[in-house]
Every structure is written in structure tokens, then in C-alpha cells.
Residue frames as a rotation matrix with the C-alpha (Angstrom) as fourth column:
MET 1
0.011 0.794 0.608 -3.39
-0.266 0.589 -0.763 31.12
-0.964 -0.153 0.218 -14.19
PRO 2
-0.871 -0.370 0.322 -3.19
0.172 0.384 0.907 28.99
-0.459 0.846 -0.271 -17.36
THR 3
0.055 0.876 -0.479 -5.61
-0.522 -0.384 -0.762 29.90
-0.851 0.292 0.436 -20.14
LEU 4
-0.769 -0.235 0.594 -6.69
0.317 0.667 0.674 27.72
-0.555 0.707 -0.438 -23.05
GLU 5
-0.668 0.554 -0.497 -8.80
-0.744 -0.500 0.443 28.43
-0.003 0.666 0.746 -26.12
VAL 6
-0.295 0.674 0.677 -12.15
-0.020 0.704 -0.710 26.67
-0.955 -0.223 -0.194 -26.40
TYR 7
-0.872 -0.077 -0.483 -12.98
-0.477 -0.081 0.875 25.30
-0.107 0.994 0.034 -29.84
SER 8
0.292 0.955 0.049 -16.10
-0.804 0.273 -0.528 24.07
-0.518 0.115 0.848 -31.53
ALA 9
0.314 -0.123 0.942 -16.26
0.216 0.975 0.055 20.78
-0.925 0.186 0.332 -33.42
GLN 10
0.891 0.039 0.452 -15.63
0.453 -0.138 -0.881 22.79
0.028 0.990 -0.141 -36.63
ARG 11
-0.039 -0.976 -0.215 -12.30
0.998 -0.050 0.045 24.05
-0.055 -0.213 0.976 -35.18
GLU 12
0.074 0.108 0.991 -13.53
0.243 -0.966 0.087 27.56
0.967 0.234 -0.098 -34.63
GLN 13
-0.839 -0.389 -0.379 -12.49
0.460 -0.137 -0.877 29.35
0.290 -0.911 0.294 -31.45
VAL 14
0.087 0.974 0.210 -15.61
0.407 -0.227 0.885 30.07
0.909 0.009 -0.416 -29.44
GLY 15
0.872 0.200 0.447 -14.06
-0.274 -0.557 0.784 31.34
0.406 -0.806 -0.431 -26.23
GLU 16
-0.278 -0.959 -0.047 -11.37
-0.340 0.144 -0.929 30.92
0.898 -0.242 -0.367 -23.59
ILE 17
0.810 0.499 -0.308 -11.22
0.087 0.418 0.904 29.09
0.580 -0.759 0.295 -20.30
ASN 18
0.059 -0.766 0.641 -9.11
-0.845 -0.380 -0.377 29.79
0.532 -0.519 -0.669 -17.23
LEU 19
0.376 -0.020 -0.926 -7.60
0.172 0.984 0.048 26.70
0.911 -0.177 0.374 -15.67
SER 20
0.988 0.007 0.151 -6.86
-0.148 -0.166 0.975 26.25
0.032 -0.986 -0.163 -11.99
GLU 21
0.213 -0.976 0.036 -3.20
-0.782 -0.192 -0.593 26.81
0.586 0.098 -0.804 -11.15
THR 22
-0.027 -0.183 0.983 -3.50
-0.874 0.482 0.066 24.21
-0.486 -0.857 -0.173 -8.38
VAL 23
0.589 0.385 0.710 -4.69
-0.090 0.905 -0.417 21.47
-0.803 0.182 0.568 -10.74
PHE 24
0.903 -0.154 0.402 -2.93
0.428 0.233 -0.873 22.34
0.041 0.960 0.276 -14.02
GLY 25
0.576 -0.732 0.365 0.18
-0.432 -0.651 -0.625 24.04
0.694 0.202 -0.691 -12.65
ALA 26
0.913 -0.195 0.359 1.58
-0.251 0.424 0.870 21.41
-0.322 -0.884 0.338 -10.31
GLU 27
-0.027 -0.986 -0.166 5.24
-0.982 -0.005 0.189 20.46
-0.188 0.168 -0.968 -10.18
VAL 28
0.746 0.298 -0.595 5.76
-0.510 0.831 -0.223 17.18
0.428 0.469 0.772 -12.02
LYS 29
-0.133 -0.749 0.649 7.54
-0.911 0.351 0.219 14.44
-0.391 -0.562 -0.729 -10.03
THR 30
-0.053 0.111 -0.992 8.10
-0.805 0.583 0.108 11.39
0.590 0.805 0.058 -12.21
HIS 31
-0.914 -0.324 -0.245 8.68
-0.136 0.812 -0.568 9.00
0.383 -0.486 -0.786 -9.30
LEU 32
-0.623 0.758 0.193 5.20
-0.344 -0.044 -0.938 9.77
-0.703 -0.651 0.288 -7.97
LEU 33
0.164 0.643 -0.748 3.62
-0.980 0.018 -0.199 9.19
-0.114 0.766 0.633 -11.39
HIS 34
-0.433 -0.423 -0.796 5.48
-0.552 0.823 -0.137 5.88
0.713 0.380 -0.589 -11.60
GLU 35
-0.978 0.045 0.201 4.25
-0.156 0.478 -0.864 4.81
-0.135 -0.877 -0.461 -8.18
VAL 36
-0.215 0.976 -0.012 0.60
-0.590 -0.140 -0.795 5.46
-0.778 -0.164 0.606 -9.05
VAL 37
0.140 0.222 -0.965 0.83
-0.959 0.274 -0.076 3.79
0.248 0.936 0.252 -12.48
VAL 38
-0.752 -0.458 -0.474 2.35
-0.323 0.883 -0.341 0.65
0.574 -0.103 -0.812 -10.92
TRP 39
-0.804 0.530 0.270 -0.45
-0.199 0.189 -0.962 0.65
-0.561 -0.827 -0.047 -8.32
GLN 40
0.060 0.885 -0.462 -3.12
-0.873 -0.178 -0.454 0.96
-0.484 0.431 0.762 -11.04
LEU 41
-0.051 -0.139 -0.989 -1.68
-0.798 0.601 -0.043 -1.89
0.600 0.787 -0.142 -13.07
ALA 42
-0.955 -0.291 -0.056 -1.37
-0.188 0.740 -0.646 -4.07
0.230 -0.606 -0.762 -9.97
CYS 43
-0.510 0.837 0.197 -5.02
-0.410 -0.035 -0.911 -3.49
-0.756 -0.546 0.362 -9.13
ARG 44
0.220 0.603 -0.766 -6.01
-0.965 0.019 -0.262 -4.53
-0.144 0.797 0.586 -12.68
ARG 45
-0.710 -0.547 -0.443 -4.22
-0.614 0.789 0.010 -7.89
0.344 0.280 -0.896 -12.47
GLN 46
0.302 0.896 -0.325 -6.66
-0.618 0.444 0.649 -10.79
0.726 0.004 0.688 -12.33
GLY 47
-0.463 -0.559 0.688 -4.49
-0.886 0.305 -0.348 -13.10
-0.016 -0.771 -0.637 -10.27
THR 48
0.574 0.794 0.202 -6.29
-0.767 0.607 -0.207 -16.18
-0.287 -0.036 0.957 -11.59
ALA 49
-0.063 -0.655 -0.753 -3.20
-0.709 0.560 -0.428 -18.29
0.702 0.507 -0.500 -12.49
LYS 50
0.367 0.317 0.874 -3.66
-0.859 0.476 0.188 -21.70
-0.356 -0.821 0.447 -10.92
VAL 51
-0.364 -0.425 -0.829 -1.95
-0.623 0.773 -0.123 -25.09
0.693 0.471 -0.546 -10.95
LYS 52
0.740 0.651 -0.170 -3.02
-0.359 0.596 0.718 -28.33
0.569 -0.470 0.674 -9.27
THR 53
-0.115 -0.721 0.684 -1.26
-0.993 0.094 -0.068 -29.59
-0.015 -0.687 -0.727 -6.21
ARG 54
-0.871 -0.283 -0.401 -0.71
-0.319 0.947 0.024 -33.28
0.373 0.149 -0.916 -5.47
GLY 55
-0.754 0.644 0.126 -4.02
0.156 0.363 -0.918 -33.31
-0.638 -0.673 -0.375 -3.66
GLU 56
0.086 0.825 -0.559 -5.91
-0.467 -0.462 -0.754 -32.11
-0.880 0.326 0.345 -6.74
VAL 57
-0.460 -0.295 -0.837 -4.44
-0.888 0.143 0.437 -34.00
-0.010 0.945 -0.328 -9.70
ARG 58
0.620 0.721 -0.310 -6.06
-0.747 0.663 0.048 -37.12
0.241 0.202 0.949 -11.09
GLY 59
-0.210 -0.661 -0.720 -4.88
-0.330 0.742 -0.584 -40.46
0.920 0.115 -0.374 -9.78
GLY 60
0.754 0.515 -0.408 -5.26
0.130 0.491 0.861 -42.84
0.643 -0.703 0.303 -6.90
SER 61
0.433 -0.574 0.695 -3.37
-0.878 -0.444 0.181 -42.89
0.205 -0.688 -0.696 -3.67
LYS 62
0.985 -0.072 0.156 -2.39
0.033 0.971 0.235 -46.56
-0.169 -0.227 0.959 -3.94
LYS 63
0.199 -0.980 -0.021 1.30
-0.480 -0.116 0.869 -47.26
-0.854 -0.163 -0.494 -3.57
PRO 64
0.411 0.021 -0.911 2.61
-0.911 0.059 -0.409 -48.02
0.045 0.998 0.044 -7.12
TRP 65
0.323 -0.332 -0.886 4.80
-0.080 0.924 -0.375 -50.91
0.943 0.192 0.272 -5.99
ARG 66
0.839 0.036 -0.543 6.05
0.501 0.340 0.796 -52.41
0.213 -0.940 0.267 -2.78
GLN 67
0.905 -0.424 -0.022 8.60
-0.358 -0.791 0.496 -50.57
-0.228 -0.441 -0.868 -0.73
LYS 68
-0.005 -0.985 0.172 11.53
-0.791 0.109 0.602 -52.97
-0.612 -0.133 -0.780 -1.04
GLY 69
-0.128 -0.201 0.971 12.83
0.073 0.975 0.211 -55.66
-0.989 0.097 -0.110 -3.30
THR 70
0.796 0.490 0.356 12.00
0.369 0.073 -0.926 -54.29
-0.480 0.868 -0.123 -6.77
GLY 71
-0.185 -0.934 0.305 15.27
0.936 -0.073 0.345 -52.50
-0.300 0.349 0.888 -7.40
ARG 72
-0.054 0.242 0.969 13.41
0.595 -0.771 0.225 -49.29
0.802 0.589 -0.102 -8.10
ALA 73
-0.893 -0.251 0.374 13.27
-0.087 -0.719 -0.690 -46.15
0.442 -0.648 0.620 -6.03
ARG 74
-0.617 0.689 -0.380 10.65
0.735 0.334 -0.590 -46.19
-0.280 -0.643 -0.713 -3.31
SER 75
-0.862 0.418 0.286 7.43
-0.175 -0.776 0.605 -44.38
0.475 0.472 0.743 -4.21
GLY 76
-0.841 0.536 -0.080 4.22
0.248 0.250 -0.936 -43.75
-0.482 -0.806 -0.343 -2.31
SER 77
0.205 0.963 -0.177 1.82
0.265 -0.229 -0.937 -42.14
-0.942 0.145 -0.302 -4.82
ARG 78
-0.128 -0.173 0.977 1.34
0.986 0.086 0.144 -41.57
-0.109 0.981 0.160 -8.53
ARG 79
0.776 0.501 0.383 0.37
0.532 -0.846 0.028 -38.00
0.338 0.182 -0.923 -7.71
SER 80
0.312 -0.756 -0.575 3.86
0.697 -0.230 0.680 -37.18
-0.646 -0.612 0.455 -6.44
PRO 81
0.808 -0.045 -0.588 5.30
-0.294 -0.895 -0.336 -33.93
-0.511 0.444 -0.736 -7.87
LEU 82
-0.245 -0.969 0.029 8.35
-0.523 0.158 0.837 -35.94
-0.816 0.190 -0.546 -8.93
TRP 83
-0.418 0.183 0.890 6.26
0.580 0.808 0.106 -37.92
-0.699 0.560 -0.444 -11.40
ARG 84
-0.986 0.168 -0.015 5.02
-0.102 -0.522 0.847 -36.83
0.135 0.836 0.531 -14.79
GLY 85
-0.231 0.972 -0.045 1.35
0.121 0.075 0.990 -35.91
0.966 0.223 -0.134 -14.42
GLY 86
-0.184 0.123 -0.975 1.76
0.962 0.224 -0.153 -35.36
0.199 -0.967 -0.160 -10.71
GLY 87
0.789 0.529 -0.314 1.08
0.601 -0.771 0.212 -32.22
-0.130 -0.355 -0.926 -8.71
VAL 88
0.227 -0.683 0.694 3.11
0.362 -0.603 -0.711 -29.02
0.904 0.413 0.110 -8.84
ILE 89
0.073 -0.303 -0.950 5.21
0.996 -0.036 0.088 -27.82
-0.060 -0.952 0.299 -5.93
PHE 90
-0.258 -0.201 -0.945 4.84
0.477 -0.877 0.056 -24.14
-0.840 -0.437 0.322 -5.00
GLY 91
-0.594 0.115 0.796 2.99
0.776 -0.180 0.605 -23.32
0.213 0.977 0.018 -8.23
PRO 92
-0.919 0.260 0.295 0.83
-0.267 -0.964 0.019 -20.17
0.289 -0.061 0.955 -8.68
GLN 93
-0.486 0.821 -0.300 -2.47
0.871 0.428 -0.241 -20.00
-0.069 -0.378 -0.923 -6.84
PRO 94
0.245 0.642 0.726 -5.30
0.620 -0.680 0.391 -17.41
0.745 0.355 -0.565 -7.11
ARG 95
-0.289 -0.402 -0.869 -4.27
0.915 -0.383 -0.128 -14.23
-0.281 -0.832 0.478 -5.34
ASP 96
0.831 0.546 0.104 -5.06
0.556 -0.819 -0.142 -10.53
0.007 0.176 -0.984 -5.08
TYR 97
-0.131 -0.958 0.256 -2.27
0.948 -0.197 -0.252 -8.24
0.291 0.210 0.933 -6.31
SER 98
0.356 0.344 0.869 -3.96
0.258 -0.930 0.263 -5.00
0.898 0.130 -0.419 -5.26
TYR 99
-0.328 -0.393 -0.859 -2.72
0.945 -0.124 -0.304 -2.76
0.013 -0.911 0.412 -2.49
THR 100
0.716 0.681 -0.155 -3.53
0.693 -0.720 0.034 0.73
-0.088 -0.132 -0.987 -1.27
VAL 101
-0.529 -0.757 0.384 -2.00
0.753 -0.627 -0.199 4.09
0.392 0.184 0.902 -2.08
PRO 102
-0.485 0.346 -0.803 -2.94
0.566 -0.576 -0.590 7.18
-0.666 -0.741 0.084 -0.04
LYS 103
0.471 0.783 0.407 -5.68
0.846 -0.270 -0.460 9.29
-0.251 0.561 -0.789 -1.57
LYS 104
0.685 -0.271 -0.677 -3.49
-0.149 -0.961 0.234 12.40
-0.713 -0.059 -0.698 -1.31
VAL 105
-0.442 -0.889 0.120 -0.80
-0.122 0.191 0.974 10.69
-0.889 0.415 -0.193 -3.40
ARG 106
-0.294 0.407 0.865 -3.33
0.864 0.499 0.060 9.63
-0.407 0.765 -0.499 -6.03
LYS 107
0.777 0.624 -0.086 -4.76
0.552 -0.740 -0.385 13.13
-0.304 0.252 -0.919 -6.33
ALA 108
0.355 -0.731 -0.584 -1.30
-0.318 -0.681 0.660 14.70
-0.879 -0.048 -0.474 -6.44
ALA 109
-0.603 -0.588 0.538 -0.23
0.251 0.501 0.828 12.34
-0.757 0.635 -0.154 -9.25
LEU 110
0.142 0.745 0.652 -3.39
0.954 0.073 -0.291 13.14
-0.265 0.663 -0.700 -11.19
ARG 111
0.848 0.109 -0.519 -2.64
0.079 -0.994 -0.081 16.88
-0.524 0.028 -0.851 -10.93
MET 112
-0.100 -0.978 -0.184 0.92
-0.304 -0.146 0.941 16.23
-0.947 0.150 -0.282 -12.08
ALA 113
-0.450 -0.014 0.893 -0.23
0.684 0.638 0.355 14.18
-0.574 0.770 -0.278 -15.09
LEU 114
0.615 0.741 0.271 -2.62
0.765 -0.477 -0.432 16.97
-0.190 0.473 -0.860 -16.17
SER 115
0.680 -0.436 -0.589 0.07
-0.230 -0.891 0.392 19.61
-0.696 -0.131 -0.706 -15.65
ASP 116
-0.377 -0.865 0.332 2.53
0.060 0.335 0.940 17.57
-0.924 0.374 -0.075 -17.71
LYS 117
-0.093 0.428 0.899 0.07
0.957 0.288 -0.038 17.36
-0.275 0.857 -0.437 -20.61
LEU 118
0.887 0.427 -0.178 -0.52
0.383 -0.893 -0.235 21.12
-0.259 0.140 -0.956 -20.40
ASN 119
0.287 -0.868 -0.405 3.24
-0.289 -0.481 0.828 21.82
-0.913 -0.121 -0.389 -20.43
GLU 120
-0.626 -0.522 0.579 3.56
0.318 0.506 0.802 19.71
-0.711 0.686 -0.151 -23.57
HIS 121
-0.518 0.519 -0.680 0.64
-0.733 -0.680 0.039 21.59
-0.442 0.518 0.732 -25.21
LYS 122
-0.946 0.162 -0.280 -1.26
-0.010 0.850 0.527 18.32
0.323 0.501 -0.803 -25.58
ILE 123
-0.533 0.815 -0.230 -4.57
0.576 0.150 -0.804 19.47
-0.620 -0.560 -0.549 -24.03
LEU 124
-0.894 0.364 0.261 -7.46
0.037 -0.522 0.852 20.58
0.446 0.772 0.453 -26.23
VAL 125
-0.687 0.711 -0.147 -10.72
0.133 -0.076 -0.988 21.99
-0.714 -0.699 -0.042 -24.88
LEU 126
-0.860 0.477 0.183 -13.86
0.218 0.017 0.976 21.43
0.462 0.879 -0.119 -26.98
ARG 127
-0.585 0.757 0.292 -17.33
-0.804 -0.491 -0.337 22.81
-0.111 -0.432 0.895 -26.41
GLY 128
0.219 0.646 0.731 -18.70
-0.389 0.745 -0.542 19.55
-0.895 -0.166 0.414 -27.82
PHE 129
-0.773 -0.494 0.398 -18.49
0.103 0.521 0.847 17.04
-0.626 0.696 -0.352 -30.65
ASP 130
-0.259 0.761 -0.595 -21.99
-0.815 -0.503 -0.288 17.93
-0.519 0.411 0.750 -31.93
LEU 131
-0.978 -0.042 -0.205 -22.89
-0.146 0.839 0.525 14.33
0.149 0.543 -0.826 -32.74
ASP 132
-0.274 0.959 0.077 -26.60
-0.961 -0.270 -0.060 14.03
-0.037 -0.090 0.995 -33.48
GLU 133
0.837 0.501 -0.221 -26.37
-0.517 0.856 -0.018 10.29
0.180 0.129 0.975 -34.04
ILE 134
0.419 -0.700 0.579 -24.09
-0.189 0.556 0.809 7.36
-0.888 -0.448 0.101 -33.34
LYS 135
0.987 -0.128 0.093 -21.72
0.109 0.129 -0.986 7.62
0.114 0.983 0.141 -36.29
THR 136
0.424 -0.900 -0.100 -18.02
0.627 0.211 0.750 6.75
-0.654 -0.381 0.654 -36.13
ARG 137
-0.012 -0.416 0.910 -17.36
0.958 -0.264 -0.108 8.63
0.285 0.870 0.401 -39.37
ASN 138
0.644 0.331 0.689 -18.58
0.196 -0.943 0.270 11.91
0.739 -0.040 -0.672 -37.89
PHE 139
0.925 -0.361 -0.120 -16.44
0.088 -0.103 0.991 11.42
-0.370 -0.927 -0.063 -34.79
LEU 140
0.160 -0.923 0.349 -13.33
0.858 0.305 0.414 10.77
-0.489 0.233 0.840 -36.90
ARG 141
0.292 -0.009 0.957 -13.96
0.715 -0.662 -0.224 13.92
0.636 0.749 -0.187 -38.95
VAL 142
0.961 0.074 0.268 -13.67
-0.113 -0.777 0.619 16.01
0.254 -0.625 -0.738 -35.78
LEU 143
0.608 -0.791 0.067 -10.38
0.275 0.289 0.917 14.34
-0.745 -0.539 0.394 -34.83
ASP 144
0.114 -0.563 0.819 -9.04
0.991 0.123 -0.053 14.88
-0.071 0.817 0.572 -38.36
ARG 145
0.705 0.191 0.683 -9.80
0.343 -0.935 -0.093 18.60
0.620 0.300 -0.725 -38.16
PHE 146
0.858 -0.386 0.340 -7.55
-0.508 -0.537 0.673 18.88
-0.077 -0.750 -0.657 -35.11
ALA 147
0.342 -0.755 -0.559 -4.95
-0.469 0.378 -0.798 16.41
0.814 0.536 -0.225 -36.49
VAL 148
-0.195 -0.350 0.916 -4.92
-0.964 0.238 -0.115 14.24
-0.178 -0.906 -0.384 -33.36
LYS 149
-0.182 0.037 -0.983 -4.50
-0.489 0.863 0.123 10.47
0.853 0.503 -0.139 -33.33
LYS 150
-0.345 -0.002 -0.939 -3.89
0.615 0.755 -0.227 8.68
0.710 -0.655 -0.259 -30.05
THR 151
-0.578 0.263 0.772 -6.40
-0.378 -0.925 0.033 10.55
0.723 -0.273 0.634 -27.92
LEU 152
-0.657 0.441 -0.611 -8.15
0.751 0.450 -0.484 10.38
0.062 -0.777 -0.627 -24.57
VAL 153
-0.463 0.606 0.647 -11.50
-0.046 -0.745 0.665 12.20
0.885 0.278 0.373 -24.50
ILE 154
-0.851 0.163 -0.500 -12.95
0.521 0.141 -0.842 13.32
-0.067 -0.976 -0.205 -21.15
THR 155
-0.299 0.841 0.451 -16.64
0.226 -0.397 0.890 14.16
0.927 0.367 -0.071 -20.88
GLY 156
-0.790 0.042 0.612 -18.48
-0.536 -0.533 -0.655 15.89
0.298 -0.845 0.443 -18.07
ALA 157
-0.100 0.817 0.568 -21.54
-0.711 0.341 -0.615 13.65
-0.696 -0.466 0.546 -18.23
ALA 158
-0.252 0.073 0.965 -22.89
0.364 0.931 0.024 10.62
-0.897 0.358 -0.261 -20.05
ASP 159
0.019 0.223 -0.975 -22.96
-0.821 -0.552 -0.142 11.08
-0.570 0.803 0.173 -23.83
GLU 160
0.324 0.196 0.925 -24.18
0.059 0.972 -0.227 7.93
-0.944 0.128 0.304 -25.56
ASN 161
0.996 0.084 0.022 -23.63
0.029 -0.088 -0.996 9.24
-0.081 0.993 -0.090 -29.10
LEU 162
0.436 -0.900 0.004 -20.02
-0.860 -0.418 -0.291 10.14
0.264 0.124 -0.957 -28.36
GLU 163
-0.077 -0.501 0.862 -19.18
-0.761 0.589 0.274 7.03
-0.645 -0.634 -0.426 -26.37
LYS 164
0.413 0.305 0.858 -20.63
0.183 0.895 -0.406 4.62
-0.892 0.325 0.314 -28.92
SER 165
0.986 -0.097 -0.133 -19.23
-0.157 -0.311 -0.937 6.52
0.050 0.945 -0.322 -31.92
ALA 166
0.308 -0.949 0.067 -15.70
-0.902 -0.313 -0.297 6.26
0.303 0.031 -0.952 -30.51
ARG 167
0.496 -0.103 0.863 -15.71
-0.624 0.649 0.436 2.75
-0.604 -0.754 0.257 -29.03
ASN 168
0.789 -0.181 0.587 -14.43
0.428 0.848 -0.314 1.02
-0.441 0.499 0.746 -32.20
VAL 169
0.844 -0.520 0.134 -11.77
-0.248 -0.599 -0.761 3.59
0.476 0.609 -0.635 -33.06
PRO 170
0.502 -0.718 -0.483 -8.24
0.811 0.585 -0.026 2.26
0.301 -0.378 0.875 -32.35
GLY 171
-0.530 -0.847 0.044 -6.09
0.753 -0.494 -0.434 4.51
0.390 -0.197 0.900 -30.21
VAL 172
-0.524 0.442 0.728 -9.06
-0.388 -0.885 0.258 6.48
0.758 -0.147 0.636 -28.83
LYS 173
-0.527 0.384 -0.758 -10.76
0.773 0.587 -0.240 6.19
0.353 -0.713 -0.606 -25.45
VAL 174
-0.179 0.579 0.795 -13.70
-0.236 -0.810 0.537 8.12
0.955 -0.091 0.282 -24.00
LEU 175
-0.553 -0.026 -0.833 -13.94
0.756 0.406 -0.514 8.53
0.351 -0.914 -0.205 -20.22
ARG 176
0.641 0.689 0.340 -16.24
0.365 -0.663 0.654 10.47
0.675 -0.294 -0.676 -17.95
SER 177
0.188 -0.635 0.749 -14.54
-0.490 -0.721 -0.489 12.95
0.851 -0.275 -0.448 -15.65
GLU 178
0.591 0.074 0.803 -15.03
-0.797 0.206 0.568 10.78
-0.124 -0.976 0.181 -12.57
GLY 179
0.923 -0.242 0.299 -13.05
0.252 0.968 0.007 8.00
-0.291 0.069 0.954 -14.27
LEU 180
0.716 -0.694 0.078 -10.02
-0.402 -0.500 -0.767 10.13
0.572 0.518 -0.636 -15.07
ASN 181
0.890 -0.444 0.102 -6.79
0.180 0.548 0.817 8.37
-0.419 -0.709 0.568 -14.06
VAL 182
0.299 -0.881 -0.367 -3.03
-0.582 -0.473 0.661 8.78
-0.756 0.016 -0.654 -14.32
TYR 183
-0.326 -0.483 0.812 -2.37
0.253 0.783 0.568 5.67
-0.911 0.391 -0.133 -16.42
ASP 184
0.328 0.543 0.773 -4.72
0.888 0.101 -0.448 6.69
-0.321 0.834 -0.449 -19.25
ILE 185
0.910 -0.044 -0.412 -3.52
-0.106 -0.986 -0.129 10.31
-0.401 0.161 -0.902 -19.26
LEU 186
0.029 -0.993 -0.112 0.09
-0.601 -0.107 0.792 9.16
-0.799 0.044 -0.600 -19.73
ARG 187
-0.221 -0.097 0.971 -0.80
0.422 0.888 0.184 6.37
-0.879 0.450 -0.155 -22.13
TYR 188
0.509 0.494 0.705 -2.47
0.848 -0.145 -0.510 8.61
-0.149 0.857 -0.493 -24.73
ASP 189
-0.492 -0.798 0.349 -0.59
0.858 -0.512 0.038 11.34
0.148 0.318 0.937 -26.59
ASN 190
-0.753 0.296 0.587 -3.41
-0.109 -0.937 0.333 13.90
0.648 0.187 0.738 -26.61
LEU 191
-0.676 0.564 -0.475 -6.05
0.676 0.217 -0.704 14.88
-0.294 -0.797 -0.528 -24.08
ILE 192
-0.632 0.579 0.515 -9.37
0.057 -0.628 0.776 16.37
0.773 0.520 0.364 -25.23
LEU 193
-0.805 0.399 -0.440 -11.43
0.474 -0.013 -0.880 17.90
-0.357 -0.917 -0.178 -22.45
LEU 194
-0.107 0.841 0.530 -15.04
0.719 -0.303 0.626 18.81
0.687 0.448 -0.572 -23.09
GLU 195
-0.457 -0.145 0.878 -15.76
-0.207 -0.943 -0.263 22.20
0.865 -0.301 0.401 -21.59
GLY 196
0.514 0.775 0.368 -18.21
-0.572 -0.009 0.820 20.74
0.638 -0.632 0.439 -19.10
ALA 197
0.692 -0.291 -0.660 -15.60
0.495 0.857 0.141 18.32
0.525 -0.425 0.737 -17.75
VAL 198
-0.261 -0.883 0.390 -13.05
0.235 -0.450 -0.861 20.97
0.936 -0.134 0.325 -16.76
GLY 199
-0.043 0.329 0.943 -15.12
-0.783 -0.598 0.173 22.21
0.621 -0.731 0.283 -13.83
ASN 200
0.906 0.408 -0.116 -15.70
-0.277 0.775 0.568 18.67
0.322 -0.482 0.815 -12.58
ILE 201
0.397 -0.845 -0.359 -11.99
0.608 0.535 -0.587 17.88
0.688 0.015 0.726 -12.67
GLU 202
-0.436 -0.586 0.683 -10.99
-0.068 -0.735 -0.675 21.08
0.897 -0.341 0.280 -10.88
GLU 203
0.311 0.646 0.697 -13.66
-0.794 -0.226 0.564 20.58
0.522 -0.729 0.443 -8.24
SER 204
0.965 0.100 -0.241 -12.50
0.010 0.909 0.416 17.04
0.261 -0.404 0.877 -7.43
LEU 205
0.328 -0.931 -0.161 -8.74
0.825 0.366 -0.431 17.84
0.460 0.009 0.888 -7.46
ALA 206
0.241 -0.249 0.938 -8.62
-0.143 -0.965 -0.219 21.32
0.960 -0.082 -0.268 -6.00
């Protein structure tokens, strides 16, 4: 059973925590992580690219010139895709890029991502940030004590002081435990878990 030290915001060890072998000791399969990350990014795509077809562009439907006798190619509409300013053939239209991935696969990938971070010694457990007010400077002081930069912080419950103190810091993201996902775990170099979030994560992934 993996064990990690629990630190205070002043970088003093205040205890230890036993982590679930099922959640933090899973075998890492990179192809499964890739599959879930691609799914997440596909679900985030807006799919709002849009061009106008010949039925939507500006212009009348009057025949530009008579069919025969002018010496020019026959033409039936100024909105033809062959004309400048005409419609677009087979252009992008609004669409939904999302698809489904089995819940078991998503949970397995999440366990693998957490296990990978633990194997790389990139997980830090904090009892709390001890922020009495919304102050970015105080939040950065805690990160400087632990010498971490690109960091994902996971909380067990809503913490307005922490969330608002960190929202303008580049390379830092604060998520509640229910929003934990594979893409963000892999995207950030370090993972800070508040002590209260560990139980929530293990309960949902066990």
C-alpha cells in the first residue's frame, strides 16, 4: 500500500496517509490514456465552423445572361459555387464531435494517470493552503516553498479563497475532486492533493 507524507502549508510534515493500491497502484497502459485524452479533446470541440452554401449566399437567382449566342459559358445563377462570391461546395457545417467511451475505460485511465504521477514522485499531499483571504501572493508563497511550477491542485470541497487566489496564476489550475480528469493530470507536471480530496478520489475510483 503506497504511503505519502502529509505536509502543512509551511512545509512541515504533519502526518502520513495510506493510499489505495487499487487507485494509485494500477498498471499504466499508455494506449488507454491516449484513447481517453483524445475522447476528452473531441468532446471539448465546439464544432461551430460554418460556410454558406449556394442557397445562403447573397445574390439573386436571375440567369446572368441568355443561354446561347453570347460566346460565354452557360450560367444559371450568380450564386454558383464556380463564381467568386458564390456558395461553397461541401464546406464545414455545425456538427458535434463528441462520442462515448465506456465508464469502465474512463475510470481505469484515471487510475492509471494517478498511478503514473505517483511513480514519478509528482504527487504532493497538503493538509491545506491556510488562505484566510483571497490573495494570489499568499498562494504563490506556498508553491514556492515546495518548488513546484506547473501544478494541478485538487480540493475535496469548494474553497473560494483558494480558487480565486489561483485563477490568475499561469500554469496552475484548481479543480474539485469530482472534476478530476485524465487530460489535466497528464497536462500538468505536479499534482497537489488536499488531504480531504484523497478519500473522495478513492471512493469514486475504487
